[in-house]
C-alpha positions in Angstrom: -70.9 -67.3 -4.8 -71.0 -64.9 -1.9 -67.7 -63.7 -0.4 -67.3 -63.3 3.4 -68.1 -59.6 3.5 -71.3 -60.0 1.4 -72.3 -63.0 3.4 -72.1 -61.0 6.7 -73.9 -58.1 5.1 -76.8 -60.2 3.9 -76.9 -62.1 7.1 -77.3 -58.9 9.2 -79.9 -57.7 6.7 -81.9 -61.0 7.1 -81.6 -61.7 10.8 -82.0 -58.3 12.3 -81.7 -58.0 16.0 -81.7 -61.8 16.6 -78.2 -61.9 15.6 -77.2 -59.8 18.6 -79.8 -61.0 21.1 -79.3 -64.8 20.9 -79.5 -66.5 24.3 -80.6 -69.8 22.8 -78.7 -73.1 23.5 -79.3 -74.0 19.9 -77.1 -73.5 16.9 -77.5 -73.8 13.2 -74.7 -75.4 11.3 -75.1 -75.6 7.5 -73.5 -75.8 4.1 -74.9 -73.9 1.1 -73.4 -73.6 -2.3 -76.5 -72.1 -4.1 -77.8 -70.3 -1.1 -81.0 -72.4 -0.9 -80.0 -73.9 2.4 -78.7 -70.5 3.6 -82.1 -69.0 3.2 -83.8 -71.9 5.0 -81.2 -71.6 7.8 -81.7 -67.9 8.0 -85.4 -68.4 8.5 -84.9 -70.9 11.3 -82.5 -68.4 13.0 -85.2 -65.7 12.9 -87.7 -68.0 14.4 -85.5 -69.5 17.2 -82.7 -67.0 17.8 -80.2 -69.9 17.2 -76.7 -68.8 16.2 -75.6 -69.5 12.7 -72.4 -71.3 11.6 -71.7 -71.7 7.9 -69.5 -74.5 6.8 -66.9 -73.4 4.3 -64.5 -75.5 2.4 -60.8 -74.6 1.8 -61.2 -75.3 -1.9 -64.1 -73.9 -3.8 -66.5 -76.1 -5.7 -67.1 -75.7 -9.4 -69.7 -73.1 -10.4 -70.8 -75.1 -13.4 -73.6 -77.5 -12.5 -72.5 -80.4 -14.6 -69.0 -80.3 -13.2 -70.4 -80.0 -9.7 -72.6 -83.1 -10.2 -69.6 -85.2 -11.4 -67.5 -84.1 -8.4 -70.2 -84.7 -5.9 -70.6 -88.3 -7.3 -66.9 -88.8 -7.2 -66.6 -87.7 -3.6 -69.5 -89.9 -2.5 -68.2 -93.0 -4.3 -64.6 -92.6 -2.9 -65.6 -91.3 0.6 -63.7 -88.0 0.0 -64.2 -85.5 2.8 -63.0 -82.0 1.8 -60.9 -79.9 4.1 -62.9 -77.1 5.9 -61.9 -73.5 6.7 -62.6 -73.6 10.4 -63.7 -75.9 13.2 -66.6 -74.6 15.3 -66.8 -74.5 19.1 -70.1 -75.9 19.8 -69.5 -76.8 23.4 -72.1 -74.3 24.7 -74.9 -75.6 22.5 -77.3 -78.5 23.3 -79.1 -78.6 20.0 -77.8 -78.4 16.5 -80.0 -77.7 13.5 -78.0 -79.3 10.7 -78.6 -77.8 7.2 -77.7 -80.2 4.4 -78.0 -80.1 0.7 -78.7 -83.4 -0.9 -75.9 -84.5 -3.3 -76.2 -87.8 -5.2 -79.0 -88.8 -2.8 -76.7 -88.4 0.2 -75.5 -85.6 2.5 -73.0 -83.3 0.8 -69.4 -83.9 1.3 -68.7 -80.7 3.4 -71.3 -81.8 5.9 -69.7 -85.2 6.1 -66.4 -83.5 6.9 -68.1 -81.4 9.6 -69.6 -84.5 11.3 -66.5 -86.7 11.3 -64.4 -83.8 12.7 -66.7 -82.5 15.4 -67.4 -83.7 18.9 -71.2 -84.1 19.0 -71.5 -86.4 21.9 -74.6 -85.7 24.0 -75.9 -83.2 21.3 -79.3 -83.3 19.7 -79.1 -83.0 15.9 -82.1 -81.8 14.0 -81.5 -82.1 10.3 -83.1 -80.0 7.5 -82.2 -81.4 4.1 -82.5 -79.3 0.9 -83.4 -81.4 -2.1 -85.2 -81.5 -5.5 -88.0 -83.9 -4.4 -85.9 -86.9 -3.8 -85.9 -89.3 -0.8 -83.8 -88.2 2.1 -83.6 -91.6 3.8 -79.9 -92.2 2.8 -79.0 -88.8 4.0 -80.6 -89.3 7.4 -78.8 -92.7 7.7 -75.4 -91.1 6.9 -75.9 -88.4 9.6 -76.6 -91.1 12.2 -73.7 -93.1 11.0 -71.2 -90.3 11.1 -71.9 -88.8 14.5 -72.6 -90.0 18.0 -75.6 -87.8 18.7 -79.3 -88.1 19.2 -80.7 -87.4 15.7 -84.3 -86.3 15.5 -86.7 -86.4 12.5 -85.4 -84.4 9.5 -87.3 -81.8 7.6 -87.3 -82.4 3.8 -86.9 -78.9 2.2 -87.9 -79.2 -1.4 -86.7 -76.0 -2.8 -88.8 -74.2 -5.4 -85.8 -73.3 -7.5 -83.2 -76.1 -8.5 -79.8 -75.5 -10.1 -80.5 -78.3 -12.6 -83.1 -76.0 -14.3 -81.9 -72.7 -13.0 -78.1 -72.6 -13.6 -77.7 -69.1 -12.1 -79.3 -70.1 -8.9 -76.6 -68.7 -6.5 -76.8 -65.3 -8.2 -80.6 -65.4 -8.3 -80.8 -66.2 -4.6 -78.2 -63.4 -3.8 -80.6 -60.9 -5.6 -83.6 -62.3 -3.6 -81.7 -61.8 -0.3 -80.6 -58.2 -1.3 -84.2 -57.3 -2.2 -85.7 -58.7 1.0 -87.5 -61.5 -0.9 -85.6 -64.5 0.3 -88.4 -66.0 2.3 -91.2 -65.6 -0.2 -90.8 -69.1 -1.5 -90.7 -70.9 1.8 -93.6 -72.8 3.3 -93.4 -70.7 6.4 -96.2 -72.3 8.4 -95.1 -75.8 7.7 -91.6 -74.9 8.9 -92.9 -73.2 12.0 -95.0 -76.3 12.9 -91.9 -78.5 12.4 -89.9 -76.2 14.7 -92.6 -76.3 17.4 -92.6 -80.1 17.3 -88.8 -80.5 17.3 
């Protein structure tokens, strides 16, 4: 898992001048445990100039995949929303790209916490949902139920590498980022087309 200093360093490495020249009224809010969603969010930022906000929980999630799956299921079944580190000021933004990993066929608990604790009235939400090839219908429904916003069509991001088969995924993605190879496994043209139509 990246610490705050490494996250900032890798973000600057990936985003380049867009990080300092952002005049967009769009923001990207996302949660990423394995960095799959982080990489996708970073690519959107490079294409749009949108400012990035990373959701972070006060308590860390388990590094072990099997323990993580059990906890994700428990949180879903019991509607447990974890406490977050910070609350973002999104008042200056009209459009929010929302980066969401799929957990137990639903949006992850940290994003649920963000949605129920944020004033998103009159905002437009554009979800992008990281998954292992599963349906995102339940996730989209949850987003619409948890916020009073205009929710547009979601992008289903089927990541090439999944933690179920690649248990060191966070470390693997960290190395991709450090070696400037993070975007090699993205379907760049499909993502650009989606952004143009959003």
